[in-house]
mmCIF file of the protein (N, C-alpha, C, O) and its ligand, coordinates in Angstrom:
data_MODEL
# 
_entry.id   MODEL 
# 
loop_
_entity.id 
_entity.type 
_entity.pdbx_number_of_molecules 
1 polymer     1 
2 non-polymer 1 
# 
_entity_poly.entity_id                      1 
_entity_poly.type                           'polypeptide(L)' 
_entity_poly.nstd_linkage                   no 
_entity_poly.nstd_monomer                   no 
_entity_poly.pdbx_seq_one_letter_code       MTDVYKGTAYCVKCKEKQNLEGTISVSDSGRRTAKGVCPVCGTKISTFLPKA 
_entity_poly.pdbx_seq_one_letter_code_can   MTDVYKGTAYCVKCKEKQNLEGTISVSDSGRRTAKGVCPVCGTKISTFLPKA 
_entity_poly.pdbx_strand_id                 A 
# 
loop_
_entity_poly_seq.entity_id 
_entity_poly_seq.num 
_entity_poly_seq.mon_id 
_entity_poly_seq.hetero 
1 1  MET n 
1 2  THR n 
1 3  ASP n 
1 4  VAL n 
1 5  TYR n 
1 6  LYS n 
1 7  GLY n 
1 8  THR n 
1 9  ALA n 
1 10 TYR n 
1 11 CYS n 
1 12 VAL n 
1 13 LYS n 
1 14 CYS n 
1 15 LYS n 
1 16 GLU n 
1 17 LYS n 
1 18 GLN n 
1 19 ASN n 
1 20 LEU n 
1 21 GLU n 
1 22 GLY n 
1 23 THR n 
1 24 ILE n 
1 25 SER n 
1 26 VAL n 
1 27 SER n 
1 28 ASP n 
1 29 SER n 
1 30 GLY n 
1 31 ARG n 
1 32 ARG n 
1 33 THR n 
1 34 ALA n 
1 35 LYS n 
1 36 GLY n 
1 37 VAL n 
1 38 CYS n 
1 39 PRO n 
1 40 VAL n 
1 41 CYS n 
1 42 GLY n 
1 43 THR n 
1 44 LYS n 
1 45 ILE n 
1 46 SER n 
1 47 THR n 
1 48 PHE n 
1 49 LEU n 
1 50 PRO n 
1 51 LYS n 
1 52 ALA n 
# 
loop_
_struct_asym.id 
_struct_asym.entity_id 
A 1 
B 2 
# 
loop_
_chem_comp.id 
_chem_comp.type 
_chem_comp.mon_nstd_flag 
ALA 'L-peptide linking' y 
ARG 'L-peptide linking' y 
ASN 'L-peptide linking' y 
ASP 'L-peptide linking' y 
CYS 'L-peptide linking' y 
GLN 'L-peptide linking' y 
GLU 'L-peptide linking' y 
GLY 'peptide linking'   y 
ILE 'L-peptide linking' y 
LEU 'L-peptide linking' y 
LYS 'L-peptide linking' y 
MET 'L-peptide linking' y 
PHE 'L-peptide linking' y 
PRO 'L-peptide linking' y 
SER 'L-peptide linking' y 
THR 'L-peptide linking' y 
TYR 'L-peptide linking' y 
VAL 'L-peptide linking' y 
ZN  non-polymer         . 
# 
_pdbx_entity_nonpoly.entity_id   2 
_pdbx_entity_nonpoly.name        ? 
_pdbx_entity_nonpoly.comp_id     ZN 
# 
_pdbx_nonpoly_scheme.asym_id         B 
_pdbx_nonpoly_scheme.entity_id       2 
_pdbx_nonpoly_scheme.mon_id          ZN 
_pdbx_nonpoly_scheme.ndb_seq_num     1 
_pdbx_nonpoly_scheme.pdb_seq_num     101 
_pdbx_nonpoly_scheme.auth_seq_num    101 
_pdbx_nonpoly_scheme.pdb_mon_id      ZN 
_pdbx_nonpoly_scheme.auth_mon_id     ZN 
_pdbx_nonpoly_scheme.pdb_strand_id   A 
_pdbx_nonpoly_scheme.pdb_ins_code    . 
# 
loop_
_atom_site.group_PDB 
_atom_site.id 
_atom_site.type_symbol 
_atom_site.label_atom_id 
_atom_site.label_alt_id 
_atom_site.label_comp_id 
_atom_site.label_asym_id 
_atom_site.label_entity_id 
_atom_site.label_seq_id 
_atom_site.pdbx_PDB_ins_code 
_atom_site.Cartn_x 
_atom_site.Cartn_y 
_atom_site.Cartn_z 
_atom_site.occupancy 
_atom_site.B_iso_or_equiv 
_atom_site.pdbx_formal_charge 
_atom_site.auth_seq_id 
_atom_site.auth_comp_id 
_atom_site.auth_asym_id 
_atom_site.auth_atom_id 
_atom_site.pdbx_PDB_model_num 
ATOM   1   N  N  . MET A 1 1  ? 195.912 -52.122 77.426 1.00 0.00 ? 1   MET A N  1 
ATOM   2   C  CA . MET A 1 1  ? 195.006 -51.375 77.364 1.00 0.00 ? 1   MET A CA 1 
ATOM   3   C  C  . MET A 1 1  ? 195.470 -49.866 77.806 1.00 0.00 ? 1   MET A C  1 
ATOM   4   O  O  . MET A 1 1  ? 196.213 -49.677 78.769 1.00 0.00 ? 1   MET A O  1 
ATOM   5   N  N  . THR A 1 2  ? 194.988 -48.907 77.058 1.00 0.00 ? 2   THR A N  1 
ATOM   6   C  CA . THR A 1 2  ? 195.691 -47.640 77.542 1.00 0.00 ? 2   THR A CA 1 
ATOM   7   C  C  . THR A 1 2  ? 194.338 -46.640 77.744 1.00 0.00 ? 2   THR A C  1 
ATOM   8   O  O  . THR A 1 2  ? 193.468 -46.639 76.873 1.00 0.00 ? 2   THR A O  1 
ATOM   9   N  N  . ASP A 1 3  ? 194.237 -45.935 78.745 1.00 0.00 ? 3   ASP A N  1 
ATOM   10  C  CA . ASP A 1 3  ? 193.146 -45.091 78.837 1.00 0.00 ? 3   ASP A CA 1 
ATOM   11  C  C  . ASP A 1 3  ? 193.944 -43.355 78.598 1.00 0.00 ? 3   ASP A C  1 
ATOM   12  O  O  . ASP A 1 3  ? 195.051 -42.974 78.978 1.00 0.00 ? 3   ASP A O  1 
ATOM   13  N  N  . VAL A 1 4  ? 193.039 -42.722 77.955 1.00 0.00 ? 4   VAL A N  1 
ATOM   14  C  CA . VAL A 1 4  ? 193.520 -41.478 77.572 1.00 0.00 ? 4   VAL A CA 1 
ATOM   15  C  C  . VAL A 1 4  ? 192.867 -40.339 78.592 1.00 0.00 ? 4   VAL A C  1 
ATOM   16  O  O  . VAL A 1 4  ? 191.673 -40.316 78.893 1.00 0.00 ? 4   VAL A O  1 
ATOM   17  N  N  . TYR A 1 5  ? 193.863 -39.403 79.067 1.00 0.00 ? 5   TYR A N  1 
ATOM   18  C  CA . TYR A 1 5  ? 193.560 -38.500 79.933 1.00 0.00 ? 5   TYR A CA 1 
ATOM   19  C  C  . TYR A 1 5  ? 193.295 -37.196 79.321 1.00 0.00 ? 5   TYR A C  1 
ATOM   20  O  O  . TYR A 1 5  ? 194.197 -36.814 78.575 1.00 0.00 ? 5   TYR A O  1 
ATOM   21  N  N  . LYS A 1 6  ? 192.217 -36.360 79.453 1.00 0.00 ? 6   LYS A N  1 
ATOM   22  C  CA . LYS A 1 6  ? 192.207 -35.039 78.670 1.00 0.00 ? 6   LYS A CA 1 
ATOM   23  C  C  . LYS A 1 6  ? 191.823 -34.072 79.963 1.00 0.00 ? 6   LYS A C  1 
ATOM   24  O  O  . LYS A 1 6  ? 190.720 -34.161 80.502 1.00 0.00 ? 6   LYS A O  1 
ATOM   25  N  N  . GLY A 1 7  ? 192.759 -33.215 80.371 1.00 0.00 ? 7   GLY A N  1 
ATOM   26  C  CA . GLY A 1 7  ? 192.483 -32.185 81.392 1.00 0.00 ? 7   GLY A CA 1 
ATOM   27  C  C  . GLY A 1 7  ? 193.414 -31.307 81.649 1.00 0.00 ? 7   GLY A C  1 
ATOM   28  O  O  . GLY A 1 7  ? 194.017 -30.830 80.687 1.00 0.00 ? 7   GLY A O  1 
ATOM   29  N  N  . THR A 1 8  ? 193.747 -30.889 82.979 1.00 0.00 ? 8   THR A N  1 
ATOM   30  C  CA . THR A 1 8  ? 194.843 -29.909 83.015 1.00 0.00 ? 8   THR A CA 1 
ATOM   31  C  C  . THR A 1 8  ? 195.709 -30.658 83.801 1.00 0.00 ? 8   THR A C  1 
ATOM   32  O  O  . THR A 1 8  ? 195.347 -31.710 84.328 1.00 0.00 ? 8   THR A O  1 
ATOM   33  N  N  . ALA A 1 9  ? 197.000 -30.125 83.938 1.00 0.00 ? 9   ALA A N  1 
ATOM   34  C  CA . ALA A 1 9  ? 198.102 -30.669 85.023 1.00 0.00 ? 9   ALA A CA 1 
ATOM   35  C  C  . ALA A 1 9  ? 198.975 -29.484 85.258 1.00 0.00 ? 9   ALA A C  1 
ATOM   36  O  O  . ALA A 1 9  ? 199.080 -28.711 84.305 1.00 0.00 ? 9   ALA A O  1 
ATOM   37  N  N  . TYR A 1 10 ? 199.614 -29.204 86.340 1.00 0.00 ? 10  TYR A N  1 
ATOM   38  C  CA . TYR A 1 10 ? 200.776 -28.053 86.850 1.00 0.00 ? 10  TYR A CA 1 
ATOM   39  C  C  . TYR A 1 10 ? 201.987 -28.662 85.991 1.00 0.00 ? 10  TYR A C  1 
ATOM   40  O  O  . TYR A 1 10 ? 202.497 -29.782 85.967 1.00 0.00 ? 10  TYR A O  1 
ATOM   41  N  N  . CYS A 1 11 ? 202.243 -27.455 85.285 1.00 0.00 ? 11  CYS A N  1 
ATOM   42  C  CA . CYS A 1 11 ? 203.738 -27.712 84.634 1.00 0.00 ? 11  CYS A CA 1 
ATOM   43  C  C  . CYS A 1 11 ? 204.600 -26.982 85.499 1.00 0.00 ? 11  CYS A C  1 
ATOM   44  O  O  . CYS A 1 11 ? 204.371 -25.807 85.785 1.00 0.00 ? 11  CYS A O  1 
ATOM   45  N  N  . VAL A 1 12 ? 205.765 -27.733 86.012 1.00 0.00 ? 12  VAL A N  1 
ATOM   46  C  CA . VAL A 1 12 ? 206.768 -26.858 87.006 1.00 0.00 ? 12  VAL A CA 1 
ATOM   47  C  C  . VAL A 1 12 ? 207.607 -25.907 86.026 1.00 0.00 ? 12  VAL A C  1 
ATOM   48  O  O  . VAL A 1 12 ? 208.220 -25.047 86.659 1.00 0.00 ? 12  VAL A O  1 
ATOM   49  N  N  . LYS A 1 13 ? 207.789 -25.847 84.630 1.00 0.00 ? 13  LYS A N  1 
ATOM   50  C  CA . LYS A 1 13 ? 208.538 -25.352 84.000 1.00 0.00 ? 13  LYS A CA 1 
ATOM   51  C  C  . LYS A 1 13 ? 207.668 -23.600 83.750 1.00 0.00 ? 13  LYS A C  1 
ATOM   52  O  O  . LYS A 1 13 ? 208.110 -22.457 83.864 1.00 0.00 ? 13  LYS A O  1 
ATOM   53  N  N  . CYS A 1 14 ? 206.364 -24.112 83.395 1.00 0.00 ? 14  CYS A N  1 
ATOM   54  C  CA . CYS A 1 14 ? 205.616 -22.797 83.095 1.00 0.00 ? 14  CYS A CA 1 
ATOM   55  C  C  . CYS A 1 14 ? 205.000 -22.164 84.390 1.00 0.00 ? 14  CYS A C  1 
ATOM   56  O  O  . CYS A 1 14 ? 204.611 -20.997 84.351 1.00 0.00 ? 14  CYS A O  1 
ATOM   57  N  N  . LYS A 1 15 ? 204.912 -22.827 85.413 1.00 0.00 ? 15  LYS A N  1 
ATOM   58  C  CA . LYS A 1 15 ? 204.558 -22.734 86.624 1.00 0.00 ? 15  LYS A CA 1 
ATOM   59  C  C  . LYS A 1 15 ? 202.952 -22.206 86.554 1.00 0.00 ? 15  LYS A C  1 
ATOM   60  O  O  . LYS A 1 15 ? 202.483 -21.271 87.202 1.00 0.00 ? 15  LYS A O  1 
ATOM   61  N  N  . GLU A 1 16 ? 202.314 -22.979 85.684 1.00 0.00 ? 16  GLU A N  1 
ATOM   62  C  CA . GLU A 1 16 ? 200.964 -22.730 85.638 1.00 0.00 ? 16  GLU A CA 1 
ATOM   63  C  C  . GLU A 1 16 ? 200.333 -24.069 85.186 1.00 0.00 ? 16  GLU A C  1 
ATOM   64  O  O  . GLU A 1 16 ? 201.066 -24.965 84.768 1.00 0.00 ? 16  GLU A O  1 
ATOM   65  N  N  . LYS A 1 17 ? 199.094 -24.215 85.253 1.00 0.00 ? 17  LYS A N  1 
ATOM   66  C  CA . LYS A 1 17 ? 198.330 -25.227 84.852 1.00 0.00 ? 17  LYS A CA 1 
ATOM   67  C  C  . LYS A 1 17 ? 198.250 -25.308 83.129 1.00 0.00 ? 17  LYS A C  1 
ATOM   68  O  O  . LYS A 1 17 ? 197.893 -24.285 82.545 1.00 0.00 ? 17  LYS A O  1 
ATOM   69  N  N  . GLN A 1 18 ? 198.490 -26.186 82.555 1.00 0.00 ? 18  GLN A N  1 
ATOM   70  C  CA . GLN A 1 18 ? 198.507 -26.373 81.069 1.00 0.00 ? 18  GLN A CA 1 
ATOM   71  C  C  . GLN A 1 18 ? 197.541 -27.515 80.652 1.00 0.00 ? 18  GLN A C  1 
ATOM   72  O  O  . GLN A 1 18 ? 197.482 -28.570 81.282 1.00 0.00 ? 18  GLN A O  1 
ATOM   73  N  N  . ASN A 1 19 ? 196.934 -27.299 79.769 1.00 0.00 ? 19  ASN A N  1 
ATOM   74  C  CA . ASN A 1 19 ? 196.040 -28.491 79.096 1.00 0.00 ? 19  ASN A CA 1 
ATOM   75  C  C  . ASN A 1 19 ? 196.925 -29.916 78.936 1.00 0.00 ? 19  ASN A C  1 
ATOM   76  O  O  . ASN A 1 19 ? 198.080 -29.837 78.516 1.00 0.00 ? 19  ASN A O  1 
ATOM   77  N  N  . LEU A 1 20 ? 196.473 -30.926 79.207 1.00 0.00 ? 20  LEU A N  1 
ATOM   78  C  CA . LEU A 1 20 ? 197.109 -32.307 79.280 1.00 0.00 ? 20  LEU A CA 1 
ATOM   79  C  C  . LEU A 1 20 ? 196.513 -33.098 78.401 1.00 0.00 ? 20  LEU A C  1 
ATOM   80  O  O  . LEU A 1 20 ? 195.296 -33.240 78.515 1.00 0.00 ? 20  LEU A O  1 
ATOM   81  N  N  . GLU A 1 21 ? 197.118 -33.689 77.489 1.00 0.00 ? 21  GLU A N  1 
ATOM   82  C  CA . GLU A 1 21 ? 196.471 -34.850 76.815 1.00 0.00 ? 21  GLU A CA 1 
ATOM   83  C  C  . GLU A 1 21 ? 197.388 -36.164 77.002 1.00 0.00 ? 21  GLU A C  1 
ATOM   84  O  O  . GLU A 1 21 ? 198.423 -36.277 76.346 1.00 0.00 ? 21  GLU A O  1 
ATOM   85  N  N  . GLY A 1 22 ? 197.036 -37.007 77.784 1.00 0.00 ? 22  GLY A N  1 
ATOM   86  C  CA . GLY A 1 22 ? 197.964 -38.129 78.041 1.00 0.00 ? 22  GLY A CA 1 
ATOM   87  C  C  . GLY A 1 22 ? 197.673 -39.392 78.342 1.00 0.00 ? 22  GLY A C  1 
ATOM   88  O  O  . GLY A 1 22 ? 196.493 -39.679 78.142 1.00 0.00 ? 22  GLY A O  1 
ATOM   89  N  N  . THR A 1 23 ? 198.387 -40.290 78.776 1.00 0.00 ? 23  THR A N  1 
ATOM   90  C  CA . THR A 1 23 ? 198.018 -41.714 79.166 1.00 0.00 ? 23  THR A CA 1 
ATOM   91  C  C  . THR A 1 23 ? 197.527 -41.740 80.661 1.00 0.00 ? 23  THR A C  1 
ATOM   92  O  O  . THR A 1 23 ? 197.770 -40.791 81.407 1.00 0.00 ? 23  THR A O  1 
ATOM   93  N  N  . ILE A 1 24 ? 196.924 -42.698 81.023 1.00 0.00 ? 24  ILE A N  1 
ATOM   94  C  CA . ILE A 1 24 ? 196.653 -43.075 82.391 1.00 0.00 ? 24  ILE A CA 1 
ATOM   95  C  C  . ILE A 1 24 ? 197.498 -44.327 82.676 1.00 0.00 ? 24  ILE A C  1 
ATOM   96  O  O  . ILE A 1 24 ? 197.500 -45.317 81.944 1.00 0.00 ? 24  ILE A O  1 
ATOM   97  N  N  . SER A 1 25 ? 198.164 -44.206 83.723 1.00 0.00 ? 25  SER A N  1 
ATOM   98  C  CA . SER A 1 25 ? 198.747 -45.561 84.297 1.00 0.00 ? 25  SER A CA 1 
ATOM   99  C  C  . SER A 1 25 ? 198.193 -45.685 85.746 1.00 0.00 ? 25  SER A C  1 
ATOM   100 O  O  . SER A 1 25 ? 197.861 -44.714 86.427 1.00 0.00 ? 25  SER A O  1 
ATOM   101 N  N  . VAL A 1 26 ? 198.129 -46.971 86.140 1.00 0.00 ? 26  VAL A N  1 
ATOM   102 C  CA . VAL A 1 26 ? 197.757 -47.267 87.461 1.00 0.00 ? 26  VAL A CA 1 
ATOM   103 C  C  . VAL A 1 26 ? 198.886 -48.195 88.374 1.00 0.00 ? 26  VAL A C  1 
ATOM   104 O  O  . VAL A 1 26 ? 199.286 -49.322 88.078 1.00 0.00 ? 26  VAL A O  1 
ATOM   105 N  N  . SER A 1 27 ? 199.204 -47.530 89.349 1.00 0.00 ? 27  SER A N  1 
ATOM   106 C  CA . SER A 1 27 ? 200.067 -47.994 90.102 1.00 0.00 ? 27  SER A CA 1 
ATOM   107 C  C  . SER A 1 27 ? 199.633 -49.282 90.841 1.00 0.00 ? 27  SER A C  1 
ATOM   108 O  O  . SER A 1 27 ? 198.480 -49.699 90.732 1.00 0.00 ? 27  SER A O  1 
ATOM   109 N  N  . ASP A 1 28 ? 200.675 -49.983 91.682 1.00 0.00 ? 28  ASP A N  1 
ATOM   110 C  CA . ASP A 1 28 ? 200.064 -51.195 92.387 1.00 0.00 ? 28  ASP A CA 1 
ATOM   111 C  C  . ASP A 1 28 ? 199.268 -51.029 93.418 1.00 0.00 ? 28  ASP A C  1 
ATOM   112 O  O  . ASP A 1 28 ? 198.612 -51.946 93.913 1.00 0.00 ? 28  ASP A O  1 
ATOM   113 N  N  . SER A 1 29 ? 199.268 -49.644 93.887 1.00 0.00 ? 29  SER A N  1 
ATOM   114 C  CA . SER A 1 29 ? 198.372 -49.546 95.027 1.00 0.00 ? 29  SER A CA 1 
ATOM   115 C  C  . SER A 1 29 ? 197.012 -48.874 94.290 1.00 0.00 ? 29  SER A C  1 
ATOM   116 O  O  . SER A 1 29 ? 196.157 -48.388 95.031 1.00 0.00 ? 29  SER A O  1 
ATOM   117 N  N  . GLY A 1 30 ? 196.874 -48.855 93.271 1.00 0.00 ? 30  GLY A N  1 
ATOM   118 C  CA . GLY A 1 30 ? 195.639 -48.569 92.746 1.00 0.00 ? 30  GLY A CA 1 
ATOM   119 C  C  . GLY A 1 30 ? 195.514 -47.077 92.255 1.00 0.00 ? 30  GLY A C  1 
ATOM   120 O  O  . GLY A 1 30 ? 194.568 -46.711 91.557 1.00 0.00 ? 30  GLY A O  1 
ATOM   121 N  N  . ARG A 1 31 ? 196.484 -46.274 92.645 1.00 0.00 ? 31  ARG A N  1 
ATOM   122 C  CA . ARG A 1 31 ? 196.483 -44.783 92.302 1.00 0.00 ? 31  ARG A CA 1 
ATOM   123 C  C  . ARG A 1 31 ? 196.918 -44.685 90.979 1.00 0.00 ? 31  ARG A C  1 
ATOM   124 O  O  . ARG A 1 31 ? 197.971 -45.139 90.529 1.00 0.00 ? 31  ARG A O  1 
ATOM   125 N  N  . ARG A 1 32 ? 195.824 -43.906 90.223 1.00 0.00 ? 32  ARG A N  1 
ATOM   126 C  CA . ARG A 1 32 ? 195.893 -43.202 89.057 1.00 0.00 ? 32  ARG A CA 1 
ATOM   127 C  C  . ARG A 1 32 ? 196.787 -42.242 88.644 1.00 0.00 ? 32  ARG A C  1 
ATOM   128 O  O  . ARG A 1 32 ? 196.898 -41.348 89.482 1.00 0.00 ? 32  ARG A O  1 
ATOM   129 N  N  . THR A 1 33 ? 197.431 -42.103 87.713 1.00 0.00 ? 33  THR A N  1 
ATOM   130 C  CA . THR A 1 33 ? 198.427 -41.163 87.308 1.00 0.00 ? 33  THR A CA 1 
ATOM   131 C  C  . THR A 1 33 ? 198.109 -40.833 85.805 1.00 0.00 ? 33  THR A C  1 
ATOM   132 O  O  . THR A 1 33 ? 197.863 -41.748 85.019 1.00 0.00 ? 33  THR A O  1 
ATOM   133 N  N  . ALA A 1 34 ? 198.115 -39.624 85.445 1.00 0.00 ? 34  ALA A N  1 
ATOM   134 C  CA . ALA A 1 34 ? 197.953 -39.264 84.066 1.00 0.00 ? 34  ALA A CA 1 
ATOM   135 C  C  . ALA A 1 34 ? 199.528 -38.612 83.640 1.00 0.00 ? 34  ALA A C  1 
ATOM   136 O  O  . ALA A 1 34 ? 200.173 -37.832 84.340 1.00 0.00 ? 34  ALA A O  1 
ATOM   137 N  N  . LYS A 1 35 ? 199.810 -38.993 82.717 1.00 0.00 ? 35  LYS A N  1 
ATOM   138 C  CA . LYS A 1 35 ? 201.180 -38.446 82.155 1.00 0.00 ? 35  LYS A CA 1 
ATOM   139 C  C  . LYS A 1 35 ? 201.165 -38.035 80.715 1.00 0.00 ? 35  LYS A C  1 
ATOM   140 O  O  . LYS A 1 35 ? 200.722 -38.745 79.812 1.00 0.00 ? 35  LYS A O  1 
ATOM   141 N  N  . GLY A 1 36 ? 201.622 -36.974 80.581 1.00 0.00 ? 36  GLY A N  1 
ATOM   142 C  CA . GLY A 1 36 ? 201.479 -36.280 79.230 1.00 0.00 ? 36  GLY A CA 1 
ATOM   143 C  C  . GLY A 1 36 ? 202.868 -35.340 78.970 1.00 0.00 ? 36  GLY A C  1 
ATOM   144 O  O  . GLY A 1 36 ? 203.948 -35.636 79.481 1.00 0.00 ? 36  GLY A O  1 
ATOM   145 N  N  . VAL A 1 37 ? 202.691 -34.287 78.189 1.00 0.00 ? 37  VAL A N  1 
ATOM   146 C  CA . VAL A 1 37 ? 203.617 -33.523 77.840 1.00 0.00 ? 37  VAL A CA 1 
ATOM   147 C  C  . VAL A 1 37 ? 203.021 -32.165 77.714 1.00 0.00 ? 37  VAL A C  1 
ATOM   148 O  O  . VAL A 1 37 ? 201.890 -32.076 77.235 1.00 0.00 ? 37  VAL A O  1 
ATOM   149 N  N  . CYS A 1 38 ? 203.638 -31.141 78.078 1.00 0.00 ? 38  CYS A N  1 
ATOM   150 C  CA . CYS A 1 38 ? 203.211 -29.694 78.316 1.00 0.00 ? 38  CYS A CA 1 
ATOM   151 C  C  . CYS A 1 38 ? 203.043 -29.411 76.729 1.00 0.00 ? 38  CYS A C  1 
ATOM   152 O  O  . CYS A 1 38 ? 203.929 -29.705 75.926 1.00 0.00 ? 38  CYS A O  1 
ATOM   153 N  N  . PRO A 1 39 ? 202.007 -28.905 76.419 1.00 0.00 ? 39  PRO A N  1 
ATOM   154 C  CA . PRO A 1 39 ? 202.014 -28.528 74.805 1.00 0.00 ? 39  PRO A CA 1 
ATOM   155 C  C  . PRO A 1 39 ? 202.601 -27.084 74.938 1.00 0.00 ? 39  PRO A C  1 
ATOM   156 O  O  . PRO A 1 39 ? 202.556 -26.584 73.814 1.00 0.00 ? 39  PRO A O  1 
ATOM   157 N  N  . VAL A 1 40 ? 203.022 -26.387 75.652 1.00 0.00 ? 40  VAL A N  1 
ATOM   158 C  CA . VAL A 1 40 ? 203.659 -25.142 75.794 1.00 0.00 ? 40  VAL A CA 1 
ATOM   159 C  C  . VAL A 1 40 ? 205.163 -25.366 75.661 1.00 0.00 ? 40  VAL A C  1 
ATOM   160 O  O  . VAL A 1 40 ? 205.784 -24.904 74.704 1.00 0.00 ? 40  VAL A O  1 
ATOM   161 N  N  . CYS A 1 41 ? 205.688 -26.009 76.535 1.00 0.00 ? 41  CYS A N  1 
ATOM   162 C  CA . CYS A 1 41 ? 207.256 -26.031 76.575 1.00 0.00 ? 41  CYS A CA 1 
ATOM   163 C  C  . CYS A 1 41 ? 207.808 -27.431 76.539 1.00 0.00 ? 41  CYS A C  1 
ATOM   164 O  O  . CYS A 1 41 ? 209.022 -27.614 76.625 1.00 0.00 ? 41  CYS A O  1 
ATOM   165 N  N  . GLY A 1 42 ? 206.888 -28.501 76.404 1.00 0.00 ? 42  GLY A N  1 
ATOM   166 C  CA . GLY A 1 42 ? 207.373 -29.918 76.102 1.00 0.00 ? 42  GLY A CA 1 
ATOM   167 C  C  . GLY A 1 42 ? 207.885 -30.552 77.187 1.00 0.00 ? 42  GLY A C  1 
ATOM   168 O  O  . GLY A 1 42 ? 208.612 -31.532 77.028 1.00 0.00 ? 42  GLY A O  1 
ATOM   169 N  N  . THR A 1 43 ? 207.586 -30.095 78.385 1.00 0.00 ? 43  THR A N  1 
ATOM   170 C  CA . THR A 1 43 ? 208.096 -30.857 79.696 1.00 0.00 ? 43  THR A CA 1 
ATOM   171 C  C  . THR A 1 43 ? 207.100 -32.059 79.938 1.00 0.00 ? 43  THR A C  1 
ATOM   172 O  O  . THR A 1 43 ? 205.883 -31.957 79.780 1.00 0.00 ? 43  THR A O  1 
ATOM   173 N  N  . LYS A 1 44 ? 207.615 -32.970 80.256 1.00 0.00 ? 44  LYS A N  1 
ATOM   174 C  CA . LYS A 1 44 ? 206.846 -34.218 80.837 1.00 0.00 ? 44  LYS A CA 1 
ATOM   175 C  C  . LYS A 1 44 ? 206.138 -33.653 82.094 1.00 0.00 ? 44  LYS A C  1 
ATOM   176 O  O  . LYS A 1 44 ? 206.792 -33.035 82.934 1.00 0.00 ? 44  LYS A O  1 
ATOM   177 N  N  . ILE A 1 45 ? 204.864 -33.850 82.225 1.00 0.00 ? 45  ILE A N  1 
ATOM   178 C  CA . ILE A 1 45 ? 204.085 -33.421 83.292 1.00 0.00 ? 45  ILE A CA 1 
ATOM   179 C  C  . ILE A 1 45 ? 203.212 -34.568 83.655 1.00 0.00 ? 45  ILE A C  1 
ATOM   180 O  O  . ILE A 1 45 ? 202.879 -35.456 82.869 1.00 0.00 ? 45  ILE A O  1 
ATOM   181 N  N  . SER A 1 46 ? 202.874 -34.485 84.876 1.00 0.00 ? 46  SER A N  1 
ATOM   182 C  CA . SER A 1 46 ? 201.850 -35.729 85.316 1.00 0.00 ? 46  SER A CA 1 
ATOM   183 C  C  . SER A 1 46 ? 200.921 -35.243 86.298 1.00 0.00 ? 46  SER A C  1 
ATOM   184 O  O  . SER A 1 46 ? 201.093 -34.101 86.726 1.00 0.00 ? 46  SER A O  1 
ATOM   185 N  N  . THR A 1 47 ? 200.010 -35.902 86.698 1.00 0.00 ? 47  THR A N  1 
ATOM   186 C  CA . THR A 1 47 ? 198.941 -35.466 87.708 1.00 0.00 ? 47  THR A CA 1 
ATOM   187 C  C  . THR A 1 47 ? 198.350 -36.802 88.326 1.00 0.00 ? 47  THR A C  1 
ATOM   188 O  O  . THR A 1 47 ? 198.279 -37.883 87.742 1.00 0.00 ? 47  THR A O  1 
ATOM   189 N  N  . PHE A 1 48 ? 197.952 -36.529 89.576 1.00 0.00 ? 48  PHE A N  1 
ATOM   190 C  CA . PHE A 1 48 ? 197.318 -37.723 90.053 1.00 0.00 ? 48  PHE A CA 1 
ATOM   191 C  C  . PHE A 1 48 ? 195.555 -37.529 89.809 1.00 0.00 ? 48  PHE A C  1 
ATOM   192 O  O  . PHE A 1 48 ? 194.839 -36.528 89.789 1.00 0.00 ? 48  PHE A O  1 
ATOM   193 N  N  . LEU A 1 49 ? 195.354 -38.576 89.691 1.00 0.00 ? 49  LEU A N  1 
ATOM   194 C  CA . LEU A 1 49 ? 193.795 -38.456 89.349 1.00 0.00 ? 49  LEU A CA 1 
ATOM   195 C  C  . LEU A 1 49 ? 193.014 -39.012 90.465 1.00 0.00 ? 49  LEU A C  1 
ATOM   196 O  O  . LEU A 1 49 ? 193.463 -40.044 90.962 1.00 0.00 ? 49  LEU A O  1 
ATOM   197 N  N  . PRO A 1 50 ? 191.849 -38.488 90.987 1.00 0.00 ? 50  PRO A N  1 
ATOM   198 C  CA . PRO A 1 50 ? 191.012 -38.953 91.762 1.00 0.00 ? 50  PRO A CA 1 
ATOM   199 C  C  . PRO A 1 50 ? 190.567 -40.431 91.839 1.00 0.00 ? 50  PRO A C  1 
ATOM   200 O  O  . PRO A 1 50 ? 190.478 -40.905 90.706 1.00 0.00 ? 50  PRO A O  1 
ATOM   201 N  N  . LYS A 1 51 ? 190.325 -41.122 92.611 1.00 0.00 ? 51  LYS A N  1 
ATOM   202 C  CA . LYS A 1 51 ? 189.641 -42.578 92.368 1.00 0.00 ? 51  LYS A CA 1 
ATOM   203 C  C  . LYS A 1 51 ? 188.354 -42.424 91.775 1.00 0.00 ? 51  LYS A C  1 
ATOM   204 O  O  . LYS A 1 51 ? 187.522 -41.597 92.148 1.00 0.00 ? 51  LYS A O  1 
ATOM   205 N  N  . ALA A 1 52 ? 188.185 -43.357 90.711 1.00 0.00 ? 52  ALA A N  1 
ATOM   206 C  CA . ALA A 1 52 ? 186.797 -43.475 90.130 1.00 0.00 ? 52  ALA A CA 1 
ATOM   207 C  C  . ALA A 1 52 ? 185.780 -43.901 91.040 1.00 0.00 ? 52  ALA A C  1 
ATOM   208 O  O  . ALA A 1 52 ? 184.618 -44.025 90.653 1.00 0.00 ? 52  ALA A O  1 
HETATM 209 ZN ZN . ZN  B 2 .  ? 205.184 -25.995 80.383 1.00 0.00 2 101 ZN  A ZN 1 
# 
């Protein structure tokens, strides 16, 4: 099961926040991370999500 994340994430290449549409993964410790690709430069970006 894969959750979809829509929001923003910081892109290190653009050096600014970009719209991110990616997938959410959960670590063993329960921390949720959204991973996707920067729509501007194509770099992989990710952001931590607050606990639900
Ligand atoms: Zn970028």
